MDTraj code that builds the backbone (N, CA, C; nanometers):
import mdtraj as md
import numpy as np

residues = "MET ILE VAL GLN HIS GLN MET SER VAL ILE GLU GLU LYS VAL GLU GLU PHE CYS LEU ALA LEU LYS GLN TYR MET GLU SER ALA SER ALA GLN GLY GLY CYS LEU HIS VAL SER ILE GLN LYS LEU PRO SER ASN PHE HIS PHE ILE VAL TYR GLU PHE TRP GLU ASN SER ASN ALA TRP ASN SER HIS LEU GLN MET ASN TYR GLY LYS GLU PHE GLN ARG SER ASN VAL ASP PHE LEU GLU THR PRO GLU LEU ILE THR THR MET LEU VAL PRO GLY LYS TYR GLN LEU PHE THR LEU PHE PHE PHE VAL PRO CYS LYS ARG PHE TYR".split()
xyz = np.array([
    [3.8767, -15.4420, 7.4810],
    [3.9551, -15.3923, 7.5910],
    [3.9061, -15.4602, 7.7186],
    [3.9996, -15.5002, 7.8012],
    [3.9678, -15.5595, 7.9306],
    [4.0141, -15.4624, 8.0385],
    [3.9241, -15.4354, 8.1341],
    [3.9547, -15.3470, 8.2454],
    [3.9387, -15.4281, 8.3732],
    [4.0394, -15.4198, 8.4596],
    [4.0342, -15.4915, 8.5869],
    [4.0423, -15.3896, 8.7001],
    [3.9461, -15.3973, 8.7932],
    [3.9456, -15.3137, 8.9124],
    [3.9729, -15.4039, 9.0325],
    [4.0687, -15.3667, 9.1167],
    [4.0939, -15.4392, 9.2400],
    [4.0622, -15.3462, 9.3560],
    [3.9769, -15.3942, 9.4474],
    [3.9312, -15.3102, 9.5571],
    [3.9323, -15.3871, 9.6879],
    [3.9923, -15.3279, 9.7909],
    [3.9895, -15.3824, 9.9264],
    [3.8910, -15.2992, 10.0081],
    [3.7866, -15.3646, 10.0562],
    [3.6760, -15.2956, 10.1211],
    [3.6902, -15.3031, 10.2730],
    [3.6539, -15.1944, 10.3394],
    [3.6493, -15.1912, 10.4860],
    [3.5421, -15.2909, 10.5310],
    [3.5766, -15.3756, 10.6249],
    [3.4875, -15.4850, 10.6657],
    [3.3472, -15.4351, 10.7023],
    [3.3379, -15.3278, 10.7763],
    [3.2085, -15.2760, 10.8206],
    [3.1262, -15.2162, 10.7061],
    [3.1875, -15.1929, 10.5918],
    [3.1208, -15.1279, 10.4786],
    [3.0890, -15.2249, 10.3650],
    [3.1153, -15.3541, 10.3837],
    [3.1001, -15.4508, 10.2747],
    [2.9575, -15.4556, 10.2217],
    [2.8585, -15.4570, 10.3091],
    [2.7205, -15.4670, 10.2633],
    [2.6811, -15.3461, 10.1783],
    [2.7152, -15.2270, 10.2228],
    [2.6866, -15.1058, 10.1457],
    [2.7624, -15.1065, 10.0130],
    [2.8877, -15.1497, 10.0189],
    [2.9695, -15.1569, 9.8978],
    [2.9066, -15.2517, 9.7957],
    [2.8606, -15.3681, 9.8410],
    [2.8017, -15.4664, 9.7493],
    [2.6776, -15.4110, 9.6805],
    [2.5972, -15.3350, 9.7523],
    [2.4798, -15.2725, 9.6895],
    [2.5223, -15.1727, 9.5821],
    [2.6207, -15.0891, 9.6146],
    [2.6701, -14.9907, 9.5179],
    [2.7339, -15.0605, 9.3982],
    [2.8076, -15.1675, 9.4235],
    [2.8732, -15.2421, 9.3157],
    [2.7706, -15.3084, 9.2245],
    [2.6654, -15.3615, 9.2816],
    [2.5607, -15.4242, 9.2010],
    [2.4952, -15.3206, 9.1095],
    [2.4655, -15.2028, 9.1621],
    [2.4067, -15.0961, 9.0806],
    [2.5026, -15.0543, 8.9693],
    [2.6311, -15.0429, 9.0038],
    [2.7314, -15.0069, 8.9043],
    [2.7362, -15.1120, 8.7934],
    [2.7384, -15.2385, 8.8325],
    [2.7478, -15.3479, 8.7358],
    [2.6270, -15.3476, 8.6418],
    [2.5086, -15.3277, 8.6961],
    [2.3880, -15.3257, 8.6133],
    [2.3912, -15.2085, 8.5152],
    [2.4353, -15.0921, 8.5620],
    [2.4417, -14.9741, 8.4750],
    [2.5486, -14.9902, 8.3682],
    [2.6656, -15.0384, 8.4072],
    [2.7740, -15.0572, 8.3103],
    [2.7359, -15.1607, 8.2060],
    [2.6714, -15.2690, 8.2484],
    [2.6316, -15.3760, 8.1556],
    [2.5330, -15.3271, 8.0513],
    [2.4522, -15.2268, 8.0873],
    [2.3532, -15.1731, 7.9947],
    [2.4124, -15.0677, 7.9016],
    [2.5340, -15.0262, 7.9279],
    [2.6004, -14.9228, 7.8490],
    [2.6392, -14.9772, 7.7117],
    [2.6170, -14.8988, 7.6072],
    [2.6594, -14.9377, 7.4738],
    [2.8093, -14.9619, 7.4692],
    [2.8504, -15.0685, 7.4075],
    [2.9922, -15.1015, 7.3970],
    [3.0419, -15.1928, 7.5064],
    [2.9607, -15.2158, 7.6100],
    [3.0012, -15.3072, 7.7172],
    [2.9613, -15.4485, 7.6772],
    [3.0588, -15.5381, 7.6742],
    [3.0330, -15.6763, 7.6363],
    [2.9971, -15.7622, 7.7569],
    [3.0597, -15.7331, 7.8719],
    [3.0336, -15.8131, 7.9921],
    [3.1011, -15.7484, 8.1121],
    [3.0394, -15.7661, 8.2290],
    [3.0993, -15.7258, 8.3558],
    [3.0883, -15.8452, 8.4489],
    [3.1985, -15.8798, 8.5142],
    [3.1996, -15.9930, 8.6054],
    [3.2704, -15.9519, 8.7342],
    [3.2225, -16.0055, 8.8470],
    [3.2776, -15.9691, 8.9773],
    [3.3229, -16.0951, 9.0485],
    [3.4382, -16.0854, 9.1101],
    [3.4908, -16.1950, 9.1906],
    [3.5213, -16.1408, 9.3291],
    [3.4709, -16.2079, 9.4331],
    [3.5063, -16.1742, 9.5707],
    [3.6025, -16.2809, 9.6197],
    [3.7195, -16.2387, 9.6598],
    [3.8170, -16.3348, 9.7101],
    [3.7744, -16.3826, 9.8482],
    [3.7793, -16.5125, 9.8742],
    [3.7272, -16.5676, 9.9999],
    [3.8109, -16.5338, 10.1234],
    [3.9362, -16.5012, 10.1059],
    [4.0244, -16.4828, 10.2211],
    [4.0077, -16.3480, 10.2909],
    [3.9483, -16.2500, 10.2239],
    [3.9328, -16.1187, 10.2861],
    [3.8213, -16.0419, 10.2158],
    [3.8212, -15.9134, 10.2308],
    [3.7174, -15.8294, 10.1711],
    [3.7723, -15.7610, 10.0472],
    [3.8254, -15.8433, 9.9596],
    [3.8880, -15.7967, 9.8366],
    [3.8009, -15.8393, 9.7185],
    [3.7711, -15.7433, 9.6305],
    [3.6878, -15.7685, 9.5129],
    [3.7678, -15.7370, 9.3873],
    [3.7433, -15.8158, 9.2834],
    [3.8012, -15.7887, 9.1528],
    [3.6859, -15.7812, 9.0535],
    [3.6812, -15.6716, 8.9789],
    [3.5788, -15.6518, 8.8773],
    [3.6472, -15.6560, 8.7416],
    [3.5944, -15.7377, 8.6528],
    [3.6434, -15.7461, 8.5155],
    [3.5382, -15.6850, 8.4247],
    [3.5797, -15.5903, 8.3413],
    [3.4909, -15.5296, 8.2433],
    [3.5480, -15.5564, 8.1045],
    [3.4611, -15.5985, 8.0147],
    [3.5008, -15.6270, 7.8773],
    [3.4295, -15.5260, 7.7878],
    [3.5072, -15.4436, 7.7174],
    [3.4542, -15.3374, 7.6323],
    [3.4929, -15.3617, 7.4876],
    [3.4075, -15.3174, 7.3954],
    [3.4364, -15.3337, 7.2524],
    [3.5676, -15.2675, 7.2148],
    [3.5937, -15.1498, 7.2708],
    [3.7170, -15.0773, 7.2401],
    [3.7394, -14.9682, 7.3446],
    [3.8498, -14.8979, 7.3353],
    [3.8825, -14.7957, 7.4339],
    [3.7872, -14.6766, 7.4266],
    [3.7316, -14.6483, 7.3087],
    [3.6344, -14.5386, 7.2973],
    [3.5088, -14.5684, 7.3786],
    [3.4619, -14.6915, 7.3747],
    [3.3438, -14.7304, 7.4524],
    [3.3730, -14.7175, 7.6015],
    [3.4907, -14.7597, 7.6439],
    [3.5270, -14.7497, 7.7858],
    [3.5405, -14.6037, 7.8272],
    [3.6035, -14.5213, 7.7439],
    [3.6185, -14.3796, 7.7761],
    [3.4815, -14.3113, 7.7866],
    [3.3880, -14.3493, 7.7024],
    [3.2524, -14.2958, 7.7104],
    [3.1867, -14.3366, 7.8421],
    [3.2072, -14.4603, 7.8798],
    [3.1543, -14.5128, 8.0063],
    [3.2085, -14.4338, 8.1251],
    [3.3326, -14.3937, 8.1195],
    [3.3939, -14.3191, 8.2303],
    [3.3270, -14.1841, 8.2537],
    [3.2605, -14.1307, 8.1536],
    [3.1953, -14.0007, 8.1651],
    [3.0521, -14.0098, 8.2194],
    [3.0010, -14.1302, 8.2358],
    [2.8616, -14.1483, 8.2781],
    [2.8468, -14.1245, 8.4293],
    [2.7308, -14.0741, 8.4694],
    [2.7061, -14.0406, 8.6101],
    [2.7137, -14.1614, 8.7028],
    [2.6665, -14.2784, 8.6597],
    [2.6678, -14.3954, 8.7478],
    [2.8106, -14.4326, 8.7888],
    [2.9056, -14.4180, 8.6973],
    [3.0449, -14.4483, 8.7293],
    [3.1047, -14.3465, 8.8239],
    [3.0725, -14.2206, 8.8032],
    [3.1225, -14.1151, 8.8911],
    [3.0654, -14.1308, 9.0324],
    [2.9369, -14.1679, 9.0412],
    [2.8750, -14.1906, 9.1722],
    [2.9407, -14.3079, 9.2443],
    [2.9703, -14.4144, 9.1700],
    [3.0354, -14.5304, 9.2313],
    [3.1739, -14.4928, 9.2817],
    [3.2487, -14.4165, 9.2051],
    [3.3824, -14.3736, 9.2479],
    [3.3751, -14.2869, 9.3738],
    [3.2766, -14.1976, 9.3799],
    [3.2603, -14.1132, 9.4995],
    [3.2279, -14.1979, 9.6219],
    [3.1410, -14.2974, 9.6062],
    [3.1052, -14.3819, 9.7202],
    [3.2233, -14.4670, 9.7662],
    [3.3113, -14.5023, 9.6747],
    [3.4279, -14.5837, 9.7115],
    [3.5205, -14.5139, 9.8095],
    [3.5176, -14.3831, 9.8121],
    [3.6003, -14.3084, 9.9079],
    [3.5672, -14.3538, 10.0495],
    [3.4398, -14.3822, 10.0763],
    [3.3976, -14.4252, 10.2097],
    [3.4096, -14.5755, 10.2311],
    [3.4136, -14.6537, 10.1235],
    [3.4088, -14.7995, 10.1342],
    [3.5448, -14.8688, 10.1321],
    [3.6458, -14.8080, 10.0702],
    [3.7717, -14.8786, 10.0444],
    [3.8786, -14.8486, 10.1478],
    [3.9560, -14.9535, 10.1807],
    [4.0706, -14.9377, 10.2717],
    [4.1856, -14.8666, 10.2041],
    [4.2063, -14.8969, 10.0772],
    [4.3154, -14.8387, 9.9989],
    [4.2588, -14.7937, 9.8646],
    [4.3286, -14.7092, 9.7936],
    [4.2782, -14.6677, 9.6615],
    [4.2598, -14.7878, 9.5677],
    [4.1590, -14.7775, 9.4855],
    [4.1302, -14.8796, 9.3853],
    [4.2449, -14.8888, 9.2852],
    [4.2793, -15.0104, 9.2462],
    [4.3820, -15.0327, 9.1450],
    [4.3125, -15.0736, 9.0155],
    [4.3346, -14.9953, 8.9098],
    [4.2722, -15.0239, 8.7798],
    [4.3817, -15.0532, 8.6785],
    [4.3666, -15.1652, 8.6091],
    [4.4580, -15.1978, 8.4999],
    [4.3748, -15.2246, 8.3744],
    [4.4325, -15.1942, 8.2597],
    [4.3639, -15.2161, 8.1327],
    [4.4542, -15.2951, 8.0389],
    [4.3900, -15.3650, 7.9461],
    [4.4642, -15.4386, 7.8447],
    [4.3875, -15.4301, 7.7146],
    [4.4518, -15.3808, 7.6119],
    [4.3914, -15.3791, 7.4790],
    [4.4059, -15.5166, 7.4173],
    [4.2996, -15.5643, 7.3544],
    [4.3002, -15.6948, 7.2901],
    [4.2607, -15.6725, 7.1448],
    [4.3463, -15.7107, 7.0505],
    [4.3136, -15.6875, 6.9094],
    [4.2030, -15.7814, 6.8614],
    [4.0978, -15.7246, 6.8093],
    [3.9912, -15.8041, 6.7482],
    [3.8930, -15.8621, 6.8467],
    [3.7665, -15.8668, 6.8085],
    [3.6621, -15.9196, 6.8953],
    [3.6786, -16.0692, 6.9193],
    [3.7276, -16.1425, 6.8217],
    [3.7415, -16.2870, 6.8384],
    [3.8309, -16.3192, 6.9568],
    [3.9448, -16.2522, 6.9648],
    [4.0373, -16.2800, 7.0737],
    [3.9788, -16.2372, 7.2073],
    [3.9003, -16.1304, 7.2094],
    [3.8381, -16.0868, 7.3333],
    [3.7439, -16.1935, 7.3857],
    [3.6602, -16.2513, 7.2980],
    [3.5686, -16.3542, 7.3441],
    [3.6435, -16.4809, 7.3832],
    [3.7521, -16.5116, 7.3181],
    [3.8329, -16.6271, 7.3562],
    [3.8891, -16.6070, 7.4960],
    [3.9415, -16.4883, 7.5237],
    [3.9943, -16.4596, 7.6569],
    [3.8844, -16.4612, 7.7613],
    [3.7679, -16.4103, 7.7278],
    [3.6571, -16.4016, 7.8212],
    [3.6238, -16.5380, 7.8808],
    [3.6213, -16.6408, 7.8018],
    [3.5810, -16.7709, 7.8511],
    [3.6846, -16.8359, 7.9422],
    [3.8054, -16.7829, 7.9467],
    [3.9078, -16.8406, 8.0316],
    [3.9382, -16.7577, 8.1555],
    [3.8650, -16.6477, 8.1776],
    [3.8861, -16.5662, 8.2972],
    [3.8199, -16.6369, 8.4150],
    [3.8971, -16.6704, 8.5208],
    [3.8417, -16.7460, 8.6328],
    [3.7688, -16.6543, 8.7311],
    [3.6439, -16.6212, 8.7022],
    [3.5706, -16.5347, 8.7928],
    [3.4265, -16.5837, 8.8058],
    [3.3644, -16.5417, 8.9135],
    [3.2261, -16.5774, 8.9353],
    [3.1547, -16.4570, 8.9942],
    [3.0253, -16.4569, 8.9843],
    [2.9472, -16.3465, 9.0423],
    [2.9495, -16.3576, 9.1934],
    [2.9488, -16.2448, 9.2601],
    [2.9576, -16.2465, 9.4054],
    [2.8217, -16.2521, 9.4726],
    [2.7147, -16.2366, 9.3979],
    [2.5826, -16.2401, 9.4619],
    [2.4979, -16.3495, 9.4030],
])
top = md.Topology()
chain = top.add_chain()
for i, resn in enumerate(residues, 1):
    res = top.add_residue(resn, chain, resSeq=i)
    for name in ("N", "CA", "C"):
        top.add_atom(name, md.element.get_by_symbol(name[0]), res)
traj = md.Trajectory(xyz[None], top)
């Protein structure tokens, strides 16, 4: 499963947001069932895209119940200009997931 988060951050809150995002990424990456987390910061503004790759929807649903994710969502209330946009895509089979992973154009923001 691929999960994409799109977030527009308030300019004055970018530094705080990046710290919270880094903690979230480290916690999510250590979660069972998480294959990879990647972050892209768009150069034109304070817009971030987070890509999460999960073994399956059960692993992602389990991740949603963890405290680190809930804390990150609460902090986003103060950091974001608009509500976060989350999209998901189910990908059949691990082989296809890894094939897609290598073609996602993203880079780490830090």
